[in-house]
NUDO-695980 format. One record per atom (N, C-alpha, C, O): y, x, z; residue in one letter. Coordinates in steps of 0.2 Angstrom, whole numbers, padded with zeros to 4 digits, always signed. Each point is the difference from the previous one (the first is absolute). Layout:
<kolros>
YXZA ...
</kolros>
This chain:
<kolros>
+0220+0546-0115X +0005+0006-0001X +0006-0003-0002X +0001-0004-0005X +0004+0007+0008X +0007-0003-0001X +0003+0003-0006X -0001+0006-0002X +0004-0010-0002X +0003+0002-0006X +0008+0001+0001X +0003-0005+0001X +0000+0011-0001X +0007+0000+0001X +0004-0001-0006X -0002+0003-0006X +0007-0006+0006X +0004-0001-0005X +0007+0002+0002X +0002+0000+0005X +0002+0002-0010X +0007+0003+0001X +0004-0006-0002X +0000-0002-0006X +0005+0000+0010X +0005-0005-0002X +0006+0003+0000X +0003+0003+0005X +0000-0004-0011X +0007+0003-0001X +0005-0005-0001X -0001-0004-0005X +0006+0003+0009X +0006-0004-0001X +0006+0004-0001X +0001+0005+0003X +0004-0009-0006X +0006+0004-0001X +0005-0005+0004X +0001-0006-0001X +0003+0010+0006X +0005-0003+0003X +0006+0004-0002X +0001+0006+0002X +0004-0009-0006X +0005+0004-0003X -0003+0005-0005X -0004-0002-0004X +0005+0008+0005X -0002+0005-0005X -0006+0004+0004X -0003+0005-0003X +0002-0006+0009X -0005+0004+0004X -0007-0004+0000X +0000-0005+0003X -0005+0009-0005X -0007-0003+0000X -0002+0000+0008X +0001+0005+0003X -0005-0010-0001X -0003+0000+0006X -0007+0000-0001X -0003-0005-0003X -0001+0009+0006X -0007+0001-0001X -0004-0002+0007X +0002+0002+0005X -0007-0006-0006X -0004-0002+0005X -0008+0001-0002X -0001-0001-0006X -0003+0002+0011X -0007+0000-0001X -0003-0006+0003X +0002-0002+0005X -0007-0002-0009X -0003-0006+0003X -0007+0000-0003X -0002+0003-0005X -0002-0006+0009X -0007-0002-0002X -0001-0007-0002X -0005-0002+0000X +0011-0001-0002X +0000-0007-0002X -0001-0005+0005X +0001-0006-0001X -0003+0008+0007X -0001-0004+0006X +0004+0002+0006X +0002-0004+0004X -0001+0011-0004X +0004+0002+0006X +0005+0006-0003X -0001+0003-0004X +0007-0003+0008X +0004+0006-0001X -0002+0005+0005X -0001-0002+0006X +0002+0008-0007X -0002+0005+0004X +0007+0003+0003X +0005+0001-0003X -0005+0001+0010X +0005+0002+0003X -0002+0006+0004X -0005+0000+0003X +0009+0006-0003X -0003+0006+0004X +0003+0000+0007X -0003+0004+0004X +0008-0008-0002X +0002+0000+0007X -0005-0005+0004X -0002-0004-0003X +0002+0006+0009X -0005-0004+0005X +0003-0007+0000X +0006-0001+0000X -0010-0004+0001X +0002-0007+0001X +0006+0000+0006X -0001+0003+0005X +0006-0008-0007X +0005-0001+0005X -0003-0002+0007X +0003+0002+0005X -0008-0006-0005X -0003-0002+0006X -0002+0005+0005X +0000+0000+0006X -0003+0006-0009X -0002+0006+0004X +0006+0003+0003X +0000+0002+0005X +0006-0001-0009X +0006+0003+0002X +0003-0005+0006X +0002+0003+0005X -0002-0009-0006X +0002-0004+0005X -0004+0000+0007X +0003+0000+0005X -0010+0000-0006X -0004+0001+0006X +0002+0006+0003X +0000+0000+0006X +0001+0006-0009X +0002+0006+0003X +0006-0001+0004X +0001+0003+0005X +0004-0006-0009X +0007-0001+0003X -0001-0004+0007X +0003+0002+0005X -0007-0007-0005X +0000-0004+0006X -0004+0003+0006X +0001-0002+0006X -0005+0007-0008X -0004+0003+0005X +0003+0006+0003X -0002+0003+0005X +0007+0000-0008X +0003+0006+0002X +0005-0001+0006X +0000+0005+0004X +0003-0010-0003X +0004-0002+0005X -0002-0006+0004X -0003-0004-0002X +0005+0004+0009X -0001-0006+0004X +0003-0006-0003X -0003-0006+0000X +0009+0007-0002X +0004-0006-0003X +0003+0002-0007X +0002+0005-0001X -0004-0010-0004X +0002+0001-0007X +0004-0006-0002X -0003-0006+0001X +0009+0007-0004X +0004-0006-0003X +0001+0001-0007X +0003+0005-0002X -0005-0010-0002X +0001+0000-0007X +0006-0005-0001X +0000-0005+0002X +0006+0008-0004X +0006-0004+0000X +0004+0001-0007X -0002+0005-0004X +0007-0009+0003X +0005+0001-0005X +0005+0004+0003X +0004-0002+0004X -0003+0008-0007X +0005+0005+0003X -0003+0005+0005X -0006+0001+0000X +0010+0001+0004X -0002+0004+0006X +0004-0002+0006X +0004-0004+0000X -0007+0007+0006X +0003-0002+0006X +0008+0000+0001X +0003-0004+0003X +0000+0010-0007X +0007+0001+0001X +0003-0005-0005X +0006-0001+0001X -0009-0001-0006X +0003-0005-0005X -0005-0005-0003X -0002+0001-0006X +0000-0006+0010X -0004-0005-0002X +0003-0004-0006X +0006-0001+0000X -0010-0001-0005X +0003-0003-0006X -0002-0008+0000X +0000-0003-0005X -0002+0001+0011X -0001-0008+0000X +0000-0002+0007X -0001+0005+0005X +0003-0011-0003X +0001-0002+0007X -0007+0000+0004X +0001+0002+0006X -0006-0003-0010X -0007+0000+0004X -0002+0007+0002X -0002+0001+0006X +0003+0004-0010X -0001+0007+0001X +0005+0002+0006X -0003+0003+0005X +0009-0005-0005X +0005+0002+0005X -0003-0003+0007X +0001+0003+0005X -0003-0009-0005X -0002-0003+0006X -0006+0003+0003X +0000+0002+0006X -0005+0001-0010X -0005+0003+0003X +0002+0007+0002X -0002+0002+0006X +0007+0001-0009X +0002+0007+0002X +0004-0001+0007X -0001+0004+0005X +0005-0010-0004X +0003-0001+0006X -0005-0001+0006X +0001+0002+0005X -0006-0006-0007X -0005-0001+0005X -0003+0007+0003X -0001+0001+0005X -0001+0003-0010X -0002+0007+0001X +0004+0004+0005X -0002+0003+0004X +0009-0004-0006X +0005+0004+0004X +0000-0003+0007X +0001+0004+0005X -0001-0010-0004X +0000-0003+0006X -0006+0002+0005X +0001+0001+0006X -0006+0001-0009X -0006+0002+0003X +0000+0008+0001X -0005+0002+0003X +0010+0001-0006X +0000+0007+0000X -0005+0004-0004X -0002+0005+0001X +0000-0009-0006X -0005+0004-0005X +0004+0004-0005X +0004-0002-0004X -0005+0009+0005X +0003+0005-0004X -0004+0002-0005X -0006-0001-0001X +0009+0006-0004X -0004+0002-0005X -0005+0005+0001X -0005+0001-0004X +0004+0001+0010X -0005+0005+0002X -0007-0005+0001X -0005+0003+0000X +0006-0009+0001X -0005-0005+0002X -0002-0004-0006X -0005-0002-0002X +0011+0000-0002X -0001-0005-0006X +0002+0004-0006X +0004+0004+0000X -0007-0007-0005X +0001+0003-0007X +0003-0006-0004X -0003-0005+0000X +0008+0006-0004X +0003-0006-0004X -0001+0002-0007X +0002+0006-0002X -0004-0010-0002X +0000+0001-0007X +0004-0005-0004X -0001-0006+0001X +0005+0008-0006X +0004-0004-0004X -0004-0002-0006X -0001+0004-0005X +0000-0011+0005X -0004-0002-0006X +0004-0001-0006X -0003+0000-0006X +0009+0000+0006X +0005+0000-0005X +0000+0006-0004X +0002+0000-0006X -0004+0006+0009X +0000+0006-0004X -0007+0001-0004X +0000+0005-0004X -0005-0009+0005X -0006+0001-0004X -0003-0007-0001X -0003-0003+0005X +0003+0000-0011X -0002-0006-0002X -0008-0001+0001X -0002-0005+0002X -0002+0011-0003X -0007-0001+0002X -0001-0001+0007X -0005-0003+0002X +0009+0006+0002X -0001-0001+0008X +0002-0007+0002X -0003-0003+0004X +0009+0001-0008X +0002-0007+0002X -0005-0005-0002X -0002-0005+0004X -0002+0005-0009X -0005-0004-0002X -0006+0001+0004X -0004-0004+0002X +0002+0011-0001X -0006+0002+0003X +0000-0002+0007X -0006-0002+0002X +0011+0002+0002X +0000-0002+0007X -0002-0008+0000X -0003-0002+0005X +0006-0002-0009X -0001-0007+0000X -0008-0001-0001X -0002-0005+0003X -0001+0008-0008X -0007+0000-0001X -0004+0002+0006X -0005-0003+0002X +0007+0009+0001X -0004+0003+0005X +0000-0004+0006X -0005-0001+0003X +0011-0002-0001X +0000-0005+0006X -0002-0007-0001X -0001-0004+0004X +0001+0002-0011X -0001-0007-0002X +0006-0004+0003X -0001-0006+0002X +0007+0009-0002X +0006-0003+0003X +0005+0000-0005X +0002+0006-0003X +0002-0011+0001X +0004+0000-0006X +0007+0003+0001X +0004+0001-0005X -0002+0000+0011X +0007+0001+0001X +0001+0007+0003X -0005+0003+0003X +0011+0000-0003X +0002+0006+0003X +0006-0002+0004X +0004-0004-0001X -0004+0007+0007X -0003+0006+0003X -0007-0002+0003X -0002-0006+0000X -0002+0012+0001X -0007-0001+0002X +0000+0006+0006X +0002+0005-0001X -0005-0007+0006X -0001+0004+0006X -0007+0001+0002X -0004-0005+0000X +0002+0012+0001X -0007+0001+0002X +0001+0004+0006X +0004+0004+0001X -0009-0006+0004X +0000+0004+0006X -0007+0002+0001X -0005-0004+0000X +0004+0011+0001X -0007+0003+0001X -0004-0002-0006X -0006-0001+0001X +0009+0001-0007X -0004-0001-0006X -0001-0007-0002X -0003-0002-0005X +0005-0003+0009X -0002-0007-0001X +0007-0003-0002X +0005+0001+0003X -0006-0006-0007X +0006-0004-0003X +0002-0005+0006X -0005-0004+0002X +0011+0004+0000X +0002-0004+0005X +0004-0006-0003X -0002-0006+0002X +0006+0007-0007X +0004-0006-0003X +0006+0003-0003X +0002+0006+0000X +0002-0011-0002X +0007+0001-0003X +0005-0002+0005X -0001+0000+0006X +0007-0001-0008X +0006-0001+0004X -0001-0006+0005X +0001+0001+0006X -0003-0007-0008X -0001-0006+0004X -0005+0002+0006X +0001-0002+0006X -0007+0005-0008X -0005+0001+0005X +0003+0005+0005X -0001+0000+0006X +0004+0005-0008X +0003+0006+0004X +0005-0003+0005X +0000+0001+0006X +0005-0006-0009X +0005-0003+0005X -0004-0004+0005X +0002+0000+0006X -0007-0004-0008X -0003-0004+0005X -0004+0004+0005X +0001-0002+0006X -0004+0007-0008X -0004+0005+0005X +0005+0003+0004X -0001+0001+0006X +0007+0001-0008X +0005+0003+0004X +0003-0005+0005X +0001+0002+0006X +0000-0008-0008X +0003-0005+0004X -0005-0002+0006X +0002-0002+0006X -0009+0001-0008X -0004-0002+0005X -0004+0006+0004X -0004-0001+0004X +0006+0007-0005X -0002+0006+0004X -0007+0003-0003X -0002+0005+0002X -0001-0008-0007X -0006+0002-0003X +0001+0007-0003X -0005+0004+0000X +0011-0002-0003X +0001+0006-0003X +0000+0006+0005X -0003+0005-0001X +0005-0006+0007X +0000+0005+0005X -0008+0001+0002X -0001+0006+0001X -0003-0011-0001X -0007+0001+0001X -0003+0004-0006X -0005+0004+0002X +0007-0006-0008X -0003+0004-0005X +0002+0007+0000X -0005+0005-0002X +0011-0003+0004X +0002+0007+0000X -0004+0003+0006X -0002+0006-0001X +0001-0009+0006X -0004+0003+0006X -0007+0002-0002X -0002+0005+0002X -0001-0010-0006X -0007+0002-0002X -0001+0006-0004X -0005+0003+0000X +0011+0000-0003X +0000+0006-0004X +0003+0006+0004X +0002+0005-0003X +0000-0007+0009X +0003+0006+0004X +0008+0000-0001X +0002+0006+0002X +0001-0011-0004X +0007+0000-0001X +0003-0004+0005X -0001-0006+0001X +0006+0009+0003X +0003-0004+0005X +0007-0003-0003X +0004+0004-0002X -0003-0010+0002X +0006-0003-0002X +0006+0001+0004X -0001+0000+0006X +0006+0002-0009X +0006+0001+0004X +0003-0007+0003X +0003+0001+0005X -0006-0006-0007X +0002-0007+0003X -0003-0001+0007X +0002-0004+0004X -0008+0008-0003X -0003+0000+0007X +0004+0002+0006X +0001-0004+0005X +0003+0009-0006X +0005+0002+0005X +0005-0005+0001X +0003-0001+0005X +0000-0002-0011X +0005-0005+0001X -0002-0006+0003X +0004-0003+0004X -0011+0001-0005X -0002-0006+0003X -0001+0001+0008X +0002-0005+0004X -0004+0011-0002X +0000+0001+0007X +0006+0001+0003X +0001-0003+0006X +0004+0005-0009X +0007+0001+0002X +0003-0007+0001X +0003-0002+0005X -0004-0003-0010X +0002-0007+0001X -0003-0003+0006X +0003-0004+0003X -0010+0005-0002X -0003-0004+0005X +0003+0003+0007X +0000-0004+0005X +0001+0011-0004X +0003+0002+0006X +0006-0002+0001X +0002-0002+0006X +0003+0001-0011X +0007-0003+0002X +0000-0007+0001X +0004-0002+0004X -0010-0002-0005X +0000-0007+0001X -0002-0001+0008X +0002-0005+0002X -0005+0010+0001X -0003-0001+0006X +0006+0001+0005X -0002-0001+0006X 
</kolros>
């Protein structure tokens, strides 16, 4: 049987109350990992980044946004989450994916990688194939055929 204790701390003049069973703290909100799982499954493409697509707050997040733009990935297909607006999301996504850095990209619920991996996949054409698997046609496909036609 759990014995609940009340822990009262004072920060400034305001008491902070917590309930504990001496081995676990209880939280009424669902675990962050469940929230993240829901987030990555709702959209075909999900990006956890610093800032937002209109105002990225780090160079690596900006690079991923630029890659998405080159492929024509719009907000109706992709969902972007600003990890700087929620510390639990920032730490939770790192634990969820077992990947230490931000940004993080998920396609069809699967973790693809961060900035370096996205750039590599973009450069070698693998990203186009990943998008195809989930029914997304990259905007670069039309440009590649146009370039091949003009070479002939």
